C-alpha positions in Angstrom: 102.4 129.3 93.4 99.5 131.7 94.1 100.6 133.7 97.1 97.6 133.0 99.1 98.3 129.4 99.3 101.4 127.1 99.7 101.7 123.5 98.5 101.1 122.3 102.0 97.8 124.0 102.0 96.7 122.3 98.8 98.0 119.0 99.8 96.2 119.2 103.2 92.9 120.0 101.6 93.3 117.4 98.9 93.7 114.9 101.7 90.7 116.2 103.5 88.5 115.7 100.6 89.8 112.1 100.0 92.2 112.6 97.1 95.4 110.5 97.1 98.1 113.0 96.3 100.6 110.4 95.4 98.9 110.2 92.0 98.6 114.1 91.7 101.4 116.5 90.4 101.3 120.0 91.9 103.5 122.3 89.8 102.9 126.1 90.5 99.2 126.7 90.4 98.5 123.7 88.3 97.4 120.3 89.1 98.0 117.2 86.9 96.1 114.1 87.6 98.5 111.3 86.9 96.1 108.5 87.6 92.3 109.2 87.7 91.3 106.0 89.6 94.2 105.8 92.2 94.0 109.5 92.9 90.1 109.3 93.7 90.0 112.7 92.2 86.4 112.5 91.1 84.4 115.2 89.3 82.7 116.2 92.4 86.0 116.5 94.4 87.4 118.5 91.5 84.5 120.8 92.0 85.0 121.1 95.5 88.7 121.9 95.1 88.2 124.5 92.6 85.8 126.2 94.6 88.5 126.4 97.4 91.3 127.3 95.1 89.8 129.0 92.1 93.2 130.3 90.8 94.3 126.8 90.2 93.9 124.9 86.9 93.3 121.2 86.6 94.7 118.8 83.9 93.3 115.4 83.5 94.8 114.4 80.1 94.6 110.8 79.1 97.8 110.9 77.1 99.5 112.4 80.2 98.1 109.4 82.4 99.5 106.9 79.9 102.9 108.7 80.0 102.7 108.6 83.8 101.8 104.9 83.8 104.8 104.0 81.7 107.2 106.3 83.6 106.0 104.8 86.8 107.1 101.3 85.8 110.7 102.7 85.7 110.6 104.8 88.6 109.2 102.2 90.9 112.1 100.0 90.3 114.6 102.8 90.4 113.9 105.2 93.2 114.5 104.5 96.8 112.9 106.3 99.7 114.4 109.7 100.8 116.7 109.9 97.8 118.0 113.3 96.4 116.9 113.4 92.8 118.7 115.7 90.4 116.9 117.5 87.3 118.9 119.5 84.8 117.3 122.9 84.3 119.0 123.7 80.9 116.3 122.3 78.6 113.0 124.1 79.5 110.7 121.5 78.0 112.5 118.4 79.4 113.0 120.1 82.8 109.1 120.8 82.9 108.3 117.2 81.9 110.5 115.6 84.2 109.5 118.0 87.1 105.8 117.0 86.6 106.5 113.3 86.6 108.9 113.4 89.5 106.8 115.7 92.0 104.5 113.2 93.2 107.4 111.0 94.4 108.2 113.8 97.0 104.9 112.3 98.7 105.2 108.6 97.5 108.8 108.2 98.5 109.9 111.1 100.4 112.5 112.1 97.8 114.0 115.6 97.5 114.4 117.3 94.0 117.2 119.3 93.5 118.3 121.3 90.4 121.3 122.3 88.5 122.9 123.0 85.1 125.2 120.1 84.6 125.9 116.7 85.9 128.8 118.0 87.9 126.4 120.1 89.8 124.5 116.8 90.9 127.7 115.5 92.4 128.4 118.9 94.0 124.7 119.0 95.5 125.2 115.4 96.9 122.7 113.7 94.5 122.0 110.2 94.7 120.3 110.0 91.1 119.9 111.9 88.0 116.8 111.7 85.9 117.2 112.1 82.2 114.7 112.8 79.4 115.7 110.1 76.9 112.7 108.7 75.4 111.8 105.7 73.3 112.4 107.3 69.9 115.7 108.8 71.1 117.0 105.2 71.9 115.7 103.5 68.9 117.2 106.2 66.7 120.7 105.9 68.6 120.5 102.2 68.0 119.6 102.3 64.4 122.3 104.7 64.0 124.9 102.4 65.3 123.8 99.6 62.8 123.8 101.9 59.9 127.3 103.0 60.7 128.5 99.5 61.4 129.2 100.2 65.1 128.9 98.0 68.1 125.1 98.1 69.3 124.9 99.3 72.9 121.8 100.7 74.7 122.4 104.2 76.0 119.8 103.7 78.7 121.6 100.7 80.1 124.3 103.2 81.4 122.8 103.5 84.9 125.8 104.8 86.8 127.7 108.2 86.4 131.0 108.1 87.9 132.4 111.1 89.6 133.9 111.5 93.2 130.4 110.1 94.2 128.9 107.8 91.9 125.1 108.3 91.3 122.3 106.6 89.5 121.1 107.5 86.1 117.3 107.1 85.5 115.4 107.2 82.3 111.6 107.5 83.1 110.5 107.9 79.5 112.7 105.2 77.9 109.2 103.4 77.1 107.4 106.6 76.1 107.2 107.4 72.5 108.4 111.0 71.7 104.9 111.7 69.9 103.1 111.1 73.2 105.2 113.9 74.9 104.9 116.3 72.0 101.0 115.8 71.9 100.9 116.4 75.7 103.0 119.5 75.6 101.2 121.2 72.7 98.1 120.7 74.5 99.6 122.8 77.2 100.9 125.4 74.8 104.6 124.3 74.8 106.6 123.9 71.7 108.7 120.7 72.0 111.8 121.3 69.7 113.9 118.5 68.5 115.9 117.7 65.4 114.1 114.9 63.3 116.1 115.4 60.1 118.1 112.3 60.3 117.9 109.0 58.3 117.3 107.1 61.4 113.9 109.0 62.1 112.9 108.7 58.4 113.6 104.9 58.4 111.7 104.3 61.6 108.7 106.3 60.2 108.9 103.9 57.1 109.2 100.9 59.1 106.2 101.9 61.2 103.8 101.6 58.3 104.4 97.8 58.3 105.4 97.3 62.1 103.6 99.4 64.6 105.8 98.4 67.5 109.1 99.0 65.6 110.7 101.4 68.2 109.8 98.9 70.8 111.1 95.9 68.8 114.5 97.9 68.0 115.1 98.4 71.8 114.1 94.8 72.5 116.5 93.4 70.2 119.3 95.6 71.3 118.8 94.7 74.8 118.8 90.9 74.1 122.1 91.5 72.1 123.7 93.3 75.0 122.5 90.9 77.5 123.6 87.8 75.8 126.8 89.3 74.7 126.3 87.9 71.2 129.3 88.5 68.8 129.5 87.6 65.2 132.7 86.0 64.0 134.1 87.5 60.8 
């Protein structure tokens, strides 16, 4: 954060000019617009803001707003006011993405973000929930891998409780967000999003995508249906 200004100064000024900061992420000296319409952060208000805070950069990426829209559907049903939300700091890119997405909820729901290196830290810091960076491609590949190996199909993102001395929720904001969206947004910001795509599951999904545009969503829907209904096949 620019030493001349605190987040409180920025938020106060945004409120004064009519911006709804529940739809803005404030990270260091960057502002990310999560929803242009709901934030009321018009071009005129952006000009006024930048005259007041010239060291800040503004991002109003359409792909980022699409990511936020999908993530909000999960977070709205998962977060509760005043909860302590844990983010793992080990993975630089994942930590950054989660931080940007979750930050507005400190104002929407009054949550507190805490950080650590392991899930054990979440328990030590008395977290109520942990947000994890699992995305739609990750889940679809895991499911397809189970099928190819003849294993029982389960849905990783349905594991919503981590049991320690104190149980806490697991939340997956990006479970409906394609990996390609995250990569595209991060690359625009100058990040290099590293992941291993050298696996048969990834290759098959790309092949199927040529004929079935929503193949990832369909794989997840089918697995959720099987898990919900408890369908088994007699051999």
